[in-house]
BALOBA-1460 file (C-alpha; in Angstrom, 3 decimals):
// residues 284
<rec num="1" residu="m" x="70.479" y="-53.328" z="136.095"/>
<rec num="2" residu="e" x="69.863" y="-49.948" z="135.105"/>
<rec num="3" residu="n" x="73.488" y="-47.817" z="136.071"/>
<rec num="4" residu="l" x="74.151" y="-44.502" z="136.419"/>
<rec num="5" residu="s" x="77.525" y="-42.542" z="134.824"/>
<rec num="6" residu="k" x="79.161" y="-39.747" z="135.949"/>
<rec num="7" residu="s" x="82.203" y="-38.153" z="134.986"/>
<rec num="8" residu="k" x="85.375" y="-36.497" z="136.055"/>
<rec num="9" residu="q" x="88.497" y="-34.436" z="134.859"/>
<rec num="10" residu="v" x="91.243" y="-36.015" z="137.693"/>
<rec num="11" residu="l" x="94.908" y="-37.157" z="136.750"/>
<rec num="12" residu="g" x="95.058" y="-35.972" z="133.878"/>
<rec num="13" residu="t" x="92.866" y="-37.834" z="131.679"/>
<rec num="14" residu="i" x="88.471" y="-38.200" z="132.529"/>
<rec num="15" residu="v" x="86.977" y="-40.884" z="134.683"/>
<rec num="16" residu="e" x="83.696" y="-42.569" z="134.417"/>
<rec num="17" residu="i" x="82.103" y="-44.495" z="136.575"/>
<rec num="18" residu="k" x="79.220" y="-46.682" z="136.151"/>
<rec num="19" residu="l" x="77.364" y="-47.777" z="139.353"/>
<rec num="20" residu="p" x="73.323" y="-49.361" z="139.805"/>
<rec num="21" residu="l" x="70.992" y="-46.710" z="141.343"/>
<rec num="22" residu="h" x="71.032" y="-48.033" z="145.188"/>
<rec num="23" residu="a" x="75.065" y="-46.774" z="144.864"/>
<rec num="24" residu="e" x="74.735" y="-43.773" z="144.003"/>
<rec num="25" residu="d" x="75.724" y="-42.067" z="147.407"/>
<rec num="26" residu="l" x="79.144" y="-43.823" z="146.277"/>
<rec num="27" residu="f" x="79.613" y="-41.307" z="143.711"/>
<rec num="28" residu="n" x="81.448" y="-38.852" z="146.035"/>
<rec num="29" residu="p" x="83.230" y="-40.703" z="148.191"/>
<rec num="30" residu="c" x="85.024" y="-42.593" z="144.271"/>
<rec num="31" residu="f" x="85.998" y="-39.334" z="143.382"/>
<rec num="32" residu="k" x="87.506" y="-37.539" z="146.400"/>
<rec num="33" residu="e" x="89.897" y="-40.723" z="146.245"/>
<rec num="34" residu="l" x="91.006" y="-40.062" z="143.231"/>
<rec num="35" residu="e" x="91.596" y="-36.565" z="143.919"/>
<rec num="36" residu="r" x="93.620" y="-37.530" z="146.969"/>
<rec num="37" residu="i" x="95.936" y="-39.878" z="144.419"/>
<rec num="38" residu="e" x="96.445" y="-37.314" z="141.857"/>
<rec num="39" residu="k" x="97.163" y="-34.660" z="144.615"/>
<rec num="40" residu="t" x="99.733" y="-37.088" z="146.640"/>
<rec num="41" residu="y" x="101.721" y="-38.463" z="143.190"/>
<rec num="42" residu="s" x="101.155" y="-36.006" z="140.557"/>
<rec num="43" residu="r" x="104.524" y="-35.182" z="139.699"/>
<rec num="44" residu="f" x="102.731" y="-31.876" z="138.234"/>
<rec num="45" residu="l" x="102.045" y="-30.399" z="141.766"/>
<rec num="46" residu="e" x="105.107" y="-29.191" z="143.636"/>
<rec num="47" residu="e" x="103.156" y="-30.296" z="146.833"/>
<rec num="48" residu="s" x="102.513" y="-33.446" z="146.496"/>
<rec num="49" residu="e" x="104.341" y="-36.626" z="148.086"/>
<rec num="50" residu="l" x="105.977" y="-37.286" z="144.300"/>
<rec num="51" residu="s" x="107.526" y="-33.674" z="144.326"/>
<rec num="52" residu="k" x="108.806" y="-33.179" z="147.668"/>
<rec num="53" residu="l" x="110.233" y="-37.120" z="147.395"/>
<rec num="54" residu="n" x="111.805" y="-36.010" z="143.696"/>
<rec num="55" residu="n" x="113.144" y="-32.654" z="145.624"/>
<rec num="56" residu="s" x="115.783" y="-34.895" z="147.508"/>
<rec num="57" residu="l" x="118.286" y="-36.581" z="145.682"/>
<rec num="58" residu="g" x="121.139" y="-38.284" z="146.852"/>
<rec num="59" residu="k" x="118.928" y="-38.440" z="150.574"/>
<rec num="60" residu="e" x="117.474" y="-40.701" z="152.975"/>
<rec num="61" residu="v" x="114.186" y="-39.545" z="153.545"/>
<rec num="62" residu="s" x="110.722" y="-41.316" z="155.375"/>
<rec num="63" residu="v" x="108.110" y="-41.618" z="153.019"/>
<rec num="64" residu="s" x="103.837" y="-42.871" z="153.579"/>
<rec num="65" residu="d" x="103.354" y="-46.717" z="153.516"/>
<rec num="66" residu="e" x="101.361" y="-46.588" z="150.495"/>
<rec num="67" residu="m" x="104.356" y="-44.260" z="148.615"/>
<rec num="68" residu="f" x="107.030" y="-47.435" z="149.656"/>
<rec num="69" residu="f" x="104.436" y="-49.916" z="148.507"/>
<rec num="70" residu="l" x="104.356" y="-48.173" z="145.112"/>
<rec num="71" residu="l" x="108.228" y="-47.701" z="144.781"/>
<rec num="72" residu="e" x="108.568" y="-50.926" z="145.938"/>
<rec num="73" residu="k" x="105.840" y="-52.560" z="142.675"/>
<rec num="74" residu="a" x="107.921" y="-50.606" z="140.696"/>
<rec num="75" residu="v" x="111.354" y="-51.711" z="141.521"/>
<rec num="76" residu="g" x="109.682" y="-55.674" z="141.307"/>
<rec num="77" residu="f" x="107.864" y="-54.730" z="137.982"/>
<rec num="78" residu="n" x="111.311" y="-53.263" z="137.035"/>
<rec num="79" residu="t" x="113.075" y="-56.862" z="137.789"/>
<rec num="80" residu="s" x="110.386" y="-59.011" z="135.766"/>
<rec num="81" residu="t" x="109.992" y="-56.659" z="132.835"/>
<rec num="82" residu="k" x="113.571" y="-57.030" z="132.564"/>
<rec num="83" residu="g" x="113.896" y="-53.274" z="132.974"/>
<rec num="84" residu="n" x="111.543" y="-52.102" z="130.402"/>
<rec num="85" residu="f" x="108.889" y="-50.618" z="133.110"/>
<rec num="86" residu="d" x="110.997" y="-47.758" z="134.592"/>
<rec num="87" residu="v" x="109.440" y="-45.252" z="136.506"/>
<rec num="88" residu="t" x="113.077" y="-43.029" z="136.742"/>
<rec num="89" residu="l" x="112.221" y="-41.237" z="133.175"/>
<rec num="90" residu="k" x="110.681" y="-38.029" z="134.818"/>
<rec num="91" residu="e" x="113.918" y="-35.823" z="133.881"/>
<rec num="92" residu="d" x="113.863" y="-37.263" z="130.557"/>
<rec num="93" residu="l" x="110.488" y="-36.334" z="129.933"/>
<rec num="94" residu="d" x="111.306" y="-32.902" z="130.950"/>
<rec num="95" residu="a" x="113.798" y="-32.561" z="128.608"/>
<rec num="96" residu="l" x="111.711" y="-33.135" z="125.922"/>
<rec num="97" residu="g" x="109.261" y="-30.318" z="127.155"/>
<rec num="98" residu="y" x="106.811" y="-32.928" z="128.694"/>
<rec num="99" residu="d" x="107.443" y="-31.031" z="132.174"/>
<rec num="100" residu="k" x="104.795" y="-29.368" z="134.641"/>
<rec num="101" residu="n" x="104.218" y="-26.125" z="132.833"/>
<rec num="102" residu="y" x="103.514" y="-28.238" z="129.610"/>
<rec num="103" residu="s" x="106.141" y="-26.451" z="127.223"/>
<rec num="104" residu="f" x="106.714" y="-29.497" z="125.292"/>
<rec num="105" residu="k" x="109.920" y="-27.530" z="124.561"/>
<rec num="106" residu="e" x="112.734" y="-29.669" z="124.526"/>
<rec num="107" residu="k" x="116.010" y="-28.731" z="126.856"/>
<rec num="108" residu="a" x="119.036" y="-29.674" z="127.944"/>
<rec num="109" residu="k" x="119.045" y="-32.932" z="130.023"/>
<rec num="110" residu="k" x="120.472" y="-32.803" z="133.291"/>
<rec num="111" residu="q" x="123.349" y="-35.807" z="133.300"/>
<rec num="112" residu="n" x="122.989" y="-38.127" z="135.455"/>
<rec num="113" residu="t" x="124.533" y="-41.658" z="135.125"/>
<rec num="114" residu="e" x="123.419" y="-43.093" z="138.268"/>
<rec num="115" residu="k" x="120.209" y="-45.023" z="138.465"/>
<rec num="116" residu="g" x="118.341" y="-46.546" z="141.640"/>
<rec num="117" residu="i" x="116.002" y="-46.875" z="144.021"/>
<rec num="118" residu="l" x="117.014" y="-47.759" z="146.903"/>
<rec num="119" residu="l" x="113.968" y="-48.776" z="149.508"/>
<rec num="120" residu="k" x="114.271" y="-50.177" z="153.421"/>
<rec num="121" residu="n" x="112.462" y="-50.323" z="156.190"/>
<rec num="122" residu="g" x="110.179" y="-47.668" z="155.128"/>
<rec num="123" residu="k" x="112.691" y="-44.972" z="154.160"/>
<rec num="124" residu="v" x="114.037" y="-44.063" z="150.394"/>
<rec num="125" residu="f" x="116.965" y="-43.108" z="149.102"/>
<rec num="126" residu="l" x="116.532" y="-41.974" z="145.027"/>
<rec num="127" residu="n" x="119.728" y="-40.897" z="142.233"/>
<rec num="128" residu="q" x="117.087" y="-40.046" z="140.144"/>
<rec num="129" residu="e" x="113.580" y="-38.439" z="140.008"/>
<rec num="130" residu="i" x="110.804" y="-40.505" z="139.364"/>
<rec num="131" residu="d" x="107.308" y="-40.301" z="137.558"/>
<rec num="132" residu="f" x="103.973" y="-43.101" z="138.192"/>
<rec num="133" residu="g" x="102.291" y="-42.427" z="135.157"/>
<rec num="134" residu="g" x="103.449" y="-45.515" z="134.284"/>
<rec num="135" residu="f" x="100.903" y="-46.936" z="136.808"/>
<rec num="136" residu="g" x="99.196" y="-44.260" z="138.268"/>
<rec num="137" residu="k" x="95.978" y="-44.419" z="136.080"/>
<rec num="138" residu="g" x="96.036" y="-48.975" z="137.362"/>
<rec num="139" residu="f" x="96.824" y="-47.644" z="141.051"/>
<rec num="140" residu="a" x="93.259" y="-45.216" z="140.662"/>
<rec num="141" residu="l" x="91.455" y="-48.583" z="139.385"/>
<rec num="142" residu="d" x="92.361" y="-50.545" z="142.370"/>
<rec num="143" residu="k" x="92.079" y="-48.272" z="144.994"/>
<rec num="144" residu="i" x="88.096" y="-47.414" z="143.496"/>
<rec num="145" residu="s" x="87.976" y="-51.331" z="142.931"/>
<rec num="146" residu="e" x="88.746" y="-51.624" z="147.182"/>
<rec num="147" residu="l" x="86.563" y="-49.119" z="148.321"/>
<rec num="148" residu="l" x="83.556" y="-50.604" z="146.492"/>
<rec num="149" residu="d" x="84.402" y="-53.699" z="146.833"/>
<rec num="150" residu="e" x="84.249" y="-52.326" z="150.879"/>
<rec num="151" residu="q" x="80.485" y="-51.296" z="150.648"/>
<rec num="152" residu="g" x="79.020" y="-54.014" z="148.940"/>
<rec num="153" residu="v" x="78.980" y="-52.979" z="145.494"/>
<rec num="154" residu="t" x="79.442" y="-56.443" z="142.874"/>
<rec num="155" residu="h" x="78.393" y="-54.885" z="139.620"/>
<rec num="156" residu="y" x="80.278" y="-51.611" z="138.630"/>
<rec num="157" residu="y" x="82.546" y="-50.054" z="135.419"/>
<rec num="158" residu="i" x="85.345" y="-47.583" z="136.428"/>
<rec num="159" residu="n" x="86.890" y="-46.519" z="133.465"/>
<rec num="160" residu="a" x="90.343" y="-43.877" z="133.576"/>
<rec num="161" residu="g" x="90.986" y="-42.569" z="130.121"/>
<rec num="162" residu="g" x="90.815" y="-46.088" z="127.948"/>
<rec num="163" residu="d" x="92.186" y="-47.898" z="131.315"/>
<rec num="164" residu="i" x="89.363" y="-50.291" z="133.162"/>
<rec num="165" residu="y" x="88.411" y="-51.976" z="135.988"/>
<rec num="166" residu="a" x="84.988" y="-54.000" z="136.117"/>
<rec num="167" residu="k" x="83.287" y="-56.640" z="137.662"/>
<rec num="168" residu="s" x="79.134" y="-58.145" z="137.471"/>
<rec num="169" residu="d" x="77.565" y="-60.411" z="139.503"/>
<rec num="170" residu="l" x="74.928" y="-60.187" z="136.263"/>
<rec num="171" residu="e" x="77.175" y="-60.743" z="132.398"/>
<rec num="172" residu="d" x="80.426" y="-59.470" z="131.632"/>
<rec num="173" residu="w" x="80.896" y="-55.827" z="130.273"/>
<rec num="174" residu="l" x="81.672" y="-55.302" z="127.048"/>
<rec num="175" residu="v" x="84.561" y="-53.251" z="126.362"/>
<rec num="176" residu="l" x="86.111" y="-51.689" z="122.931"/>
<rec num="177" residu="l" x="89.234" y="-51.230" z="121.875"/>
<rec num="178" residu="e" x="90.171" y="-48.353" z="120.630"/>
<rec num="179" residu="h" x="91.535" y="-48.200" z="116.449"/>
<rec num="180" residu="p" x="95.363" y="-47.499" z="116.650"/>
<rec num="181" residu="d" x="94.900" y="-45.312" z="113.628"/>
<rec num="182" residu="n" x="91.132" y="-43.305" z="114.154"/>
<rec num="183" residu="e" x="90.307" y="-43.167" z="117.958"/>
<rec num="184" residu="q" x="86.784" y="-42.588" z="116.068"/>
<rec num="185" residu="k" x="87.229" y="-46.553" z="115.477"/>
<rec num="186" residu="s" x="87.366" y="-49.935" z="117.714"/>
<rec num="187" residu="i" x="89.235" y="-52.669" z="116.282"/>
<rec num="188" residu="g" x="87.456" y="-55.207" z="118.636"/>
<rec num="189" residu="v" x="85.190" y="-56.197" z="121.758"/>
<rec num="190" residu="i" x="86.770" y="-58.085" z="124.834"/>
<rec num="191" residu="s" x="84.743" y="-58.938" z="127.762"/>
<rec num="192" residu="l" x="85.453" y="-57.890" z="131.225"/>
<rec num="193" residu="n" x="84.455" y="-58.969" z="134.584"/>
<rec num="194" residu="g" x="86.344" y="-58.737" z="138.011"/>
<rec num="195" residu="k" x="90.090" y="-58.111" z="135.510"/>
<rec num="196" residu="a" x="91.469" y="-55.014" z="134.639"/>
<rec num="197" residu="i" x="92.271" y="-54.007" z="130.603"/>
<rec num="198" residu="a" x="94.748" y="-51.597" z="130.408"/>
<rec num="199" residu="a" x="95.774" y="-49.420" z="126.479"/>
<rec num="200" residu="s" x="99.466" y="-48.134" z="125.494"/>
<rec num="201" residu="a" x="99.545" y="-45.861" z="122.801"/>
<rec num="202" residu="p" x="101.111" y="-42.297" z="122.005"/>
<rec num="203" residu="n" x="98.665" y="-40.776" z="120.176"/>
<rec num="204" residu="k" x="97.225" y="-39.057" z="123.568"/>
<rec num="205" residu="r" x="100.107" y="-37.183" z="124.519"/>
<rec num="206" residu="k" x="101.465" y="-36.208" z="121.582"/>
<rec num="207" residu="w" x="104.029" y="-33.577" z="121.064"/>
<rec num="208" residu="g" x="106.204" y="-32.137" z="117.872"/>
<rec num="209" residu="r" x="107.985" y="-35.233" z="117.046"/>
<rec num="210" residu="h" x="107.716" y="-36.636" z="120.148"/>
<rec num="211" residu="h" x="105.431" y="-38.495" z="122.522"/>
<rec num="212" residu="h" x="105.211" y="-39.891" z="126.592"/>
<rec num="213" residu="l" x="106.282" y="-43.814" z="126.317"/>
<rec num="214" residu="l" x="110.291" y="-43.594" z="126.506"/>
<rec num="215" residu="n" x="111.939" y="-47.109" z="125.871"/>
<rec num="216" residu="a" x="114.079" y="-47.252" z="129.571"/>
<rec num="217" residu="r" x="117.622" y="-47.830" z="127.737"/>
<rec num="218" residu="t" x="117.155" y="-45.198" z="124.920"/>
<rec num="219" residu="r" x="115.627" y="-42.824" z="126.975"/>
<rec num="220" residu="l" x="113.424" y="-41.805" z="123.948"/>
<rec num="221" residu="p" x="110.180" y="-42.177" z="122.718"/>
<rec num="222" residu="a" x="109.409" y="-45.564" z="121.659"/>
<rec num="223" residu="n" x="108.805" y="-46.185" z="117.976"/>
<rec num="224" residu="e" x="108.187" y="-49.510" z="117.304"/>
<rec num="225" residu="m" x="104.431" y="-49.880" z="118.407"/>
<rec num="226" residu="k" x="101.184" y="-48.599" z="117.484"/>
<rec num="227" residu="a" x="99.299" y="-49.734" z="120.072"/>
<rec num="228" residu="v" x="99.300" y="-52.246" z="123.345"/>
<rec num="229" residu="f" x="96.298" y="-53.642" z="124.866"/>
<rec num="230" residu="v" x="97.111" y="-56.059" z="128.720"/>
<rec num="231" residu="l" x="94.624" y="-58.104" z="130.418"/>
<rec num="232" residu="a" x="96.038" y="-58.557" z="134.140"/>
<rec num="233" residu="e" x="94.300" y="-58.887" z="137.922"/>
<rec num="234" residu="t" x="94.935" y="-56.005" z="138.637"/>
<rec num="235" residu="g" x="94.410" y="-52.341" z="137.417"/>
<rec num="236" residu="l" x="98.500" y="-51.839" z="138.678"/>
<rec num="237" residu="q" x="99.883" y="-54.801" z="136.444"/>
<rec num="238" residu="a" x="97.837" y="-54.374" z="133.186"/>
<rec num="239" residu="d" x="98.655" y="-50.707" z="133.323"/>
<rec num="240" residu="a" x="102.488" y="-51.198" z="134.125"/>
<rec num="241" residu="f" x="102.613" y="-54.480" z="131.910"/>
<rec num="242" residu="a" x="100.630" y="-51.916" z="128.769"/>
<rec num="243" residu="t" x="103.559" y="-49.248" z="129.041"/>
<rec num="244" residu="a" x="106.310" y="-51.788" z="129.587"/>
<rec num="245" residu="l" x="105.527" y="-53.926" z="126.568"/>
<rec num="246" residu="f" x="104.496" y="-51.508" z="124.336"/>
<rec num="247" residu="t" x="108.147" y="-49.394" z="125.201"/>
<rec num="248" residu="a" x="110.177" y="-52.621" z="124.601"/>
<rec num="249" residu="g" x="108.874" y="-52.811" z="121.490"/>
<rec num="250" residu="f" x="107.179" y="-55.600" z="119.348"/>
<rec num="251" residu="q" x="109.568" y="-58.850" z="119.259"/>
<rec num="252" residu="e" x="110.659" y="-58.262" z="123.096"/>
<rec num="253" residu="a" x="107.378" y="-57.545" z="123.961"/>
<rec num="254" residu="t" x="106.321" y="-60.559" z="122.618"/>
<rec num="255" residu="d" x="108.831" y="-62.647" z="123.849"/>
<rec num="256" residu="l" x="107.717" y="-61.001" z="127.882"/>
<rec num="257" residu="t" x="104.095" y="-62.193" z="127.615"/>
<rec num="258" residu="e" x="105.169" y="-65.354" z="127.644"/>
<rec num="259" residu="k" x="106.907" y="-64.617" z="131.225"/>
<rec num="260" residu="l" x="104.110" y="-62.109" z="132.827"/>
<rec num="261" residu="p" x="101.056" y="-62.797" z="134.501"/>
<rec num="262" residu="l" x="98.674" y="-61.535" z="131.710"/>
<rec num="263" residu="e" x="96.881" y="-61.609" z="128.212"/>
<rec num="264" residu="a" x="98.008" y="-59.014" z="125.560"/>
<rec num="265" residu="l" x="96.993" y="-57.837" z="121.621"/>
<rec num="266" residu="l" x="99.992" y="-56.436" z="120.542"/>
<rec num="267" residu="v" x="99.642" y="-53.849" z="117.465"/>
<rec num="268" residu="s" x="103.550" y="-53.459" z="115.484"/>
<rec num="269" residu="n" x="104.026" y="-49.641" z="113.628"/>
<rec num="270" residu="q" x="104.193" y="-52.213" z="110.712"/>
<rec num="271" residu="d" x="100.533" y="-53.591" z="111.614"/>
<rec num="272" residu="k" x="101.784" y="-56.848" z="113.114"/>
<rec num="273" residu="m" x="99.324" y="-57.920" z="115.172"/>
<rec num="274" residu="f" x="100.262" y="-61.001" z="118.283"/>
<rec num="275" residu="k" x="97.672" y="-62.181" z="120.646"/>
<rec num="276" residu="t" x="98.120" y="-64.553" z="123.479"/>
<rec num="277" residu="p" x="95.541" y="-67.180" z="123.515"/>
<rec num="278" residu="g" x="93.695" y="-65.621" z="126.512"/>
<rec num="279" residu="f" x="93.112" y="-62.446" z="125.269"/>
<rec num="280" residu="k" x="89.617" y="-63.254" z="124.240"/>
<rec num="281" residu="v" x="88.828" y="-60.057" z="121.105"/>
<rec num="282" residu="k" x="86.443" y="-60.442" z="119.003"/>
<rec num="283" residu="f" x="87.993" y="-58.914" z="116.281"/>
<rec num="284" residu="f" x="85.529" y="-56.517" z="114.063"/>
């Protein structure tokens, strides 16, 4: 089948979508949906719903159904990953310089020891500012997939900066796994159809001694891993679990793979590798 491909800078990355010729009219609504997601959930936009929620610490506030859904998911992922997925790290990222101005300059961190997100009857109470960077692209994959499914498209590919969801009623899509030491090379290839794959690595957002993947306990950049690749049923799961496994460290991540609904490939900073049985990669 002949495919058309279109790309756009959105969600802080390049998003590429491939569709069959007969579905060409759906590129525009797909990218409009991605822009809506960014406008709603970016911590870098002052008027986003997320920024407004972060400006309401210590208050019980009403949020949209979709925001409530994402917060419920965040709390659930925090529990299932034993605390390694944590959306309450925004202030720590800001303190390291990964702020809305992209200053990349360290600054004093707010002293806030209270933790937690309280959800009740569609309302939210936050003690700390939150950031959806740990699963935002995965959520975007799911929303675009949902849009295409509703339009009866059965063959498509969505790549949001390396997080990918692909489906086909013809043949599997082949996805290259980027080499953690050289982005111009690949370590292998995996087949993808009806599932999502997400990768976590520090090399895309790195400044000075720091990167954006923080260990939830130390609240500092995690340093035990080079890369994590996760295969899961949804983009939200794949993205969140990839983030959690990377920040957990090699041994804890290995243990977590036995308890989570995923397949994974882990690469430590000492080049140790661990692969679950269902992660069917063909190494080069």
